[in-house]
N, C-alpha and C positions, 0 to 999 in steps of 0.2 A: 863701560859706560863713562862718558866724560863728566856728566853731572855728578856731584857728590851727594845729592839728596833727591829722594822721591817727593814730588810736590803734593804731599798728602795733607789732609786737614787734621789728622790725629798723629800722635807719636812724637818721636825724637828724630829730628833731621838736621843735618849740617846746613847752615845758611851762609856760612863763610868758612874760611880755611880751617879754623878750629873752634868756631862758635856753633853751638847746637841750640835749636829752638825746641822746647818741650811743650806739647800742647795736649790738653785733655778736656773732654766734655764731662763735667761732673755737676749737672744741674741739681742733684740731690744733696750737694755739699756746700756749706758756707765758706769753708776754708780748706785749701789743699797745700801741702808742703812737699817740695821735691827733695828727696834724700839722694844726693849724688856723691858717690865715692865716700860715703860716711858723713857727709856734711849736709845740714838741712838749710834749705832756702825757701822762703815763702813765695808761692806762685801768685801771679797777678791775675785777679779776676777780670774777665772781659764780658762782653754782652752775651746774653742767651745761655748762661751757664758754662761758658768756656773759661779755662784757666791756661795761662801761658807764661813762659819764662825763657829768656835767652841767656845762655851761660857761655862765656868765652873760655878757652883753654881746656876743652874737653877732648880727651884722647879716645880713639876707638877701643871698645872693650870696657869702658867705664861702666860700673854697676850703678843702677838707680832704681828707686821705688817711689811711690806716692804715699804720703802719710796723711790720713784723714784727721778731722778735728778730734775724734775720740781716741786717736792714737793708733788706729788700725793701719797696718802697712800692706799695700797691695801692689801688684805689678802693673805695668802699663798695658791697658787693653789692646793697644796698637803696637806692642813691643815688636821690634824687628828680630830679636833673638833673646833667649833666656839663658841664664847661667846654668840652670839645671831644670827644675820642675816649674809647673805653672804658678806656684805660689811664691816662688823666690824672686830674686832680683832680675830685672831686665838689663839688657846690655845695649850700649850705644854702638851702632854699626856704621862703617864707612863703605857705602856702595862702590866707591871708586878704587878700593884697595885690591880687588880681584882683577887680574889682567887676563882678558879673554884670548885664548889661542885661536879660536874659530869665530872671530868677530865678523867675518865676512859671510857667515852662514846665512842663506836666504830661504831656508825651509824646503819642504817638499809639497807637491800638489796633493790635494785630498784624494784624488782617484787612485793614487799609489798606496793609500793607507792600509796597513795591516797592523792592528793595535795589539800590544802585549800588555795586559794589565798586571801591575807589579805592586806588591806590598813590600815596602822597603825593609821592614823589620824581619820578615821571614824569607825574603828572596835569597839571602846568603846566610851562612852560619853566623857571621859577625853582625848582620843586620844594620849595616851602615852605608852611607852614600859612597864612601871610598871603596868599600868592599864590592859594591855593585858595579863600580867602574871596571873592575877586572873581568866582569862577565859580558861587557859590551861587544867585544869581538865575536863572541859566540852568538849573540843575538843578531848581529849584522850578517854573519855567515849563514844564519838560519833563514834570513829573508825578512826579518822584522823591520818595518819602516817607522814605527811610532811606539814609544813607551808611554803608557798611561799610568802615572804614579798615583796610588791611592792617597787620600788626604794627608797633608803634612803639618797643618796648623797645630801648634802645641796643644796637647791634651793632657788630662790628668794621668799621672803615673808614667811608666816607661813603655808599657805594652798596651797595644790597642789597635783597632782598625783605622782610627783617625777621624771617624765621623762624630766624635765627641770633642772636637777642637773648641778651644775657648779664646785663644790668642791668634786671631785670624791671619796676622801678618808674619808670624814667627815660625820658621821650620822647626819641627820637633827635635829638641836638643839631643835625645837619645840616638838619633840617626847621624848626628854631626852638626857642624856649624853652617851658617849661611854660605860661606866660601866653599865648604865641602859640597853642598848641593849645586853651587855654580860649577864646580869642577866636574860633577856628574853630568850636568846638562852640556857643558862644553865638550867633554869627551864623547858624549853621544853624538853631538853634531859632527865631530871629527870622524865618526864612523858612518855618517849619513843617516842617522836616526833622529827623528823628531821626538820631542818630549812634551807631553801635556800633563796637566795636574788636575786631579779631582778636587773640586772645591765645594765647601758646604756653606750656603748662605741662608739656610732656612731655620737654623736653631744653634744654640750653644750647648756644650756638654755640661754635666752636673758638677764637675769639680774645677775650681779655678775661675769661674765666671763671676767677676765682681761688678759687672755692668748694672745689675739691678740695684746694687748699693750705691754706685756712683751716680747713675742716671736712671731712675725708675721709668722715665718716659721712653727709654730705648725699646720697651716692650709694650704690647697691647695686653692689658690684664684680662680682657674678655676673650682673648683668642689663644688657644693652646694647640701646638702641633703634636704629633705622636711622640715627640722626643723632648718637649719643653715649651716654654713660653713663646708666643708668636712675636716676631720682630716688627717694630713700628716703622715700616719703610717710608711712611708719609711724614715722619718727623725728620727735619733737615739734618741734624747731626748724625742720627742713626743711618739715614740714607747715604750720607757721605762715607761713613765707615764701610758700608756694604758696597757702595758703588765703586769706591777707589781700590778695594782689595784685589779684585781680578786684574785690574790694570797694573797694580803694583807687582804682582807675581809675574806678569808677562814682561814688563819692562825691566824689573830688577834682575830677574833670573833668565832672561832671553828665552822664555818658554815659547812653544809653538802653538799653544792652545790650552783650553780648559774644558773639563767635563763638569757640568753644573748638576749637583745632586738633588734629587727629589724636588724639582721646581714646582710641582703641584701644591707644595706646602708654602710657597712664597706668595702670600696674598697681599696685594697692594692696591689701595683705593686711589692712588694718585692719578692725575690726568694721563701721564705717561707711565706705564708699568716699569718698575725698576729694572727688570730683565731686558726690556727693549732699550732702555737708556744705557745699560751696561754694554750691550752688543753694539749699539750705534757709536758710543764713545770709543770703544776698542777699534772699530773699523776706521774711525776718523783719526785716531792717534797713531796706530801702527800700520804703516803702509810699505815698509821695506821688506816684508816677508808675509806669506800667507799665515793667517791665524785661524785655527780650526776649533770651533766651539760646539760641543755636543750637550744635549740635555737628557736628563732622566725624568720621565713624566708619565704616570700611569693613566692619564686622561686620553692618550692617543690623539693628540691635537697636532696641527701642522702650521698654525698661524705664526709661530716663531721661526719657521723654517722655509720662508719663501725662496724660490730660486729664479734668477733672471734668465733671459733667453740665452745669454752667453754661458750659462752654467755656473755663474757666481752666486754666492749666498750673501745677501746684504746684512743678515742678522746671524742666526745660528746655522751651523753647517749640517748637523745631523742629530738624530734622536736614537737613544738607546732603545732597542726594540725587544722589550721583554716578551711580547707576544710570540716572537720567534722561539726564544728559549722555552717558554712554557709549553707551547704546542709540541715542539720537538721532544721535550722531556716526557710528556704524556705518551707520545708515539713510541718512544724508546723504552720506557720503564713501565708503563701502565699505571703509574701513580695518579690518583685523581683527588687527593685530599686538598683541603684549603683552596687556594687560588687556582690550583690545577683543575678544579672542577669546571672552570670556564672552558676548558679545552678537552673535556672528557669525551664528547660526542664526535666521532669521526675525525680524530686529530690529523689524519693524513690530508683530509680536505682543507683543514685550517692551515697546515704547513704549506700546502700548495698555494692557498690564497695569499698567505703572508709573502712568500717568495715572489709572487707575480704582482701583488698590489700594495704591499707594505705592512699593513696591520691586519690582524684577524678580526678585531672588533672595530667596526666603522659606523657605529650608531646602533648596533644590535644591543639587546638587553643582556647583561651579564647575569648568568645563573647564580653566581656567588652573592652579588650585591642587590640584584633585582632592579638595577637601574641601567639606563642606556649608557654606553661608553664608546667614545671615539667618533671620528669623522671620516668621510671618504678620503682615501690616501693613494689611490691608484695613479693620480696625476703627478705624484712626487717622483723625481728620478730615483733609481735604485740606490744611488750613493747617499741619499738622505737618511738611510736606515743603517744603524750599527747593530749587527747580529752577533750572537754568541750561543754556544751550546753549554757553556758554564762560565761563571764569573764569581767574584768574591761573595756577592749576595746569595746567589742561588746554591753555592756550595756551603758557605759558612753559616747560613741560616737554617741548615739542617741540624738536627740534634747532635749528630756525630760527624758532621762535616764531610760526608762521603763525596768523592768526585764521581763524575758520570761513568768513568771506566769501571768503577766498583759496582755501580748499580746496573749497568747495561751490558757490560762485557767489552773486551778489547775490539772484537770484530765489528760490532755494531757502532761503537764509538768512532772507529776509523772511517766507516762509511759516512757518519754524520760530520766528522771533521772535514772530509773531502767536499761534502755538500756546502759546508760553511765557507771554505776557503776558495771554492771555485764558482760561487754564486756572484752576481753583480752587485750585491749589497756589500757594505764595508764590514770585514770580519774582525772580530776581537777574540783573542785566545787568552786564557787565564794562565798565569805563570805555572810552568811544569806540564801543562797540557801537551806541549810539543813533544815530550819524550815519554808520555804515558804515566805521569806521576800518579801514584796511588796513596801517598800521604794525605791525610785529611787536611782541610783548612777549616779550623774551628773558630767559634766566637770567643775572643779573649780580651780581657781588660786587666787593669792593674789598680783597682780601687781597694780601699781599706775601711775597716769599721762597719758602720751601719750601711754605708753605700755599697760595700762589697756584698754584704748579706742580702740587700735588696736586689742586686743584680743577679746573684746566684739563685735566689728563690724565684725571682721572676722568670729566669731562663728555664728553670725546671717546670714551672707552671705552664709556660708557653707550649710545651709538648705533651702535657697530660692529655690522655685520650687519643693521641696520634698512634696509629698502629706501629709497633716496633720502636716507639720513641717514649717509653715510660720515663717519668720524671727523674727517677733515681739514676738512670743511665746517662743523663746529660752531663758532660764534663763541666767542672767548675770553671767559669770564665776567668776567675782570679788566680787559679792555680798556675804557677809558672810552667808546669809541665804541659798544660793545655796550649800555651804559646809555643813551647819547644816542639810539640808534636806537629805543629802546623808549618814548620820550616821545610823547605824543599830538600829532598834527598838527592843531592847531586851525584852520588855514587850510582844511582839507577841508570844514568846515561851510559855508563860503561858496560852495562849488562847487554846481552844479546837482544833482549826485548827492547831495551831503551834505545839501542843503536838503530833497530828496525823502525821504531817510531820516528826518530830524528830523520832518518833517510826519507821516510814518507812525507813528513812535514816539509822538509827542504824541497822535495820534488813538487809538492802541491804549490808552495809559494813561488817557486821558479815558474811553474805553469801559469800562475796567476799574473805575475809581472809580464810574462812574454805574450800571453794570449787574452787574458781577461781585461787587464788595465787598458789596452788600446781600444777596447769596445766602449769603455766608460766615458771617454772624452766627449762623445756625442750622444750618450745615452740619455733619453728623455723619459718622462712618465708615460703611462698607458702603453708600455712596451711588452708586458708579460701576458702569458695566457696559460691556463691549465690544460694540458693535453689529455691526461687520464689519471684516474685514481681508483684504487681498490683497497681492501683492508690491508693496512700496513704499507701501501705502495702509492707512489705519486710520480707523475712525469709533468714537467713544466718547460716552457721555453720563453725566450725573450728575443724579439726582433729589433735589432739596433741598426742604425745606418751602416755600421762597419761589419755587421755579421749577425748570425742567429746562433744563440747559445741555448743548449738544452741539457736538462739534468733529469735522470730517472733514479729514484731512490726506493729501495725495498728493505724494510725492517720487519716485514711480516713473517709468518711461519712457513710460507710456501713460495716457490718460484712464481714469477709473474711474467707473462708475455710482454715483450718490449713493443711499444707503439712505434710508428714510423717517425724517427727523429732525423732531421737533415744533417748533412755534413759528416766529417770524419771524427772518429773517437779520439778525444783529447786525453781522457783518463777513464779507467775502469778499476773497480776494486770489489771482489777479486776479478781475475780475467773472466770476461763474460762470454757466454755463447748466445744462442738465440733468445733464451729467457734470462731474466735477472733473478739470481738466487737470493735467499734470505741474507740480510746484512750486507747488501751490495749497493754500489752506486755506479752509474755510467754517465759520463759527460761528453757531449758532442758539440762541435763548433763548425759552422758553415760560413765561409767567407768567399767573396768573389762569385764565381759562377755557381758554386755549390750552395750558395745562400738562396 
């Protein structure tokens, strides 16, 4: 990047060769002092609660804090980097210091996307950006086209999922420096892999969040999310902090997109919703490469995901489709507790509906909540939905963090993986899934004192009364061993079973790029239909301008007769005869005259 500073409202930015502007909104404070490299300087108050100071002769890496009138020392809420933890000094960074090797990268089209969800701390034994770089050739050879990195904003302690971030602009120091993350993104681009970041704009974590002290008006006191105080998106300074963060990550780190976490918890009374403004601003500012933005939203809505006639997405690109996971999970395991209850009745019909129309719930009443959920979604193109059979949430929010292979068995999981990777929806696989990883992915944190006790006890209470999930059996999130158990076992790839899984995954992804992706360039909504269903069995098809794709899946207890599906067999697992045996899948493709 040629510019030496991100044009943000908050934080420390170079405004000249060696001059840094420090800017903080502290409407709850009468006086703020900048402590820079051990020297105190009074900040100058500006209008509406802002404090600002320009300091010449500042070198990259200089340490600084803000000192409040009562002597309390706090980090910069918009810190670009921390020396260590969330409570310690912030660091001045120079965005121009890193020299990009793949500056001419122009991204990949959305229709080619195969997402690989990665937790940086458990992906490698070292748990760092630099260590992850060494695995990029492996992911490229596998057929991965996009890495989705779980949240990186600095959070309390060293270990955590990242959804308790408090310094939204600073990559977590335990994983490496900002330049280390840039090197990771740069190297991924060199291997033809896009990188997107999971970002949390709906709450702040419980440790290291000093915004309520600095600026109480940053939050709405009357509104609370499941994880903390609701953010006041209609307050100008707070809105700027939230609005500018996604753009910062995209521009500063040359990212290819973002995943927006739990946006149903982003309530904004402004004339223009903050999410709409974020998407429009990004589309306006970044025009040299495609930017792919996905949302997680339990409401099953589509108003944030309009598609133009030419297939472009003017706002958000796709929606994480929890309905697909939940229905498949019930179909595969028979579990119907908690939110799985919504998918307990004839799950094969729900999976078929999701594959052909997008959502399972499109205005129907949810048995769990007793309220209507969702809107009609059949008119959306298939690529508007990001599907998965497991992810960090659905694995890690189990008491013991079991992966699907542990719950459903290898054969059934392979049939489901093939369905996922060869459907016209956008597929996401969770790290390790490609080689049949059986290590758990647990919920882990690194809190101390009363906070650690509260998290430990709350986690145990969460599973009381759940069959097989007695409270005393829940691993302590703060135990370092819980984190260690969640790391991938890379030795498993070298086993016969691991090699067989990798061979299967590579084959499926090669088939996807060669045969499925060409269908998606002209794929529109209202293209799918349910061909047949029976207990544990479903057959669906999609009629696209470039061909007709059909999938038959059987996870029932008995073989099922195959309906008439057009075209040639693209894939079958295992080798099929006239009937489809249990734990089997068949994919057919008809193009040209056979369509």
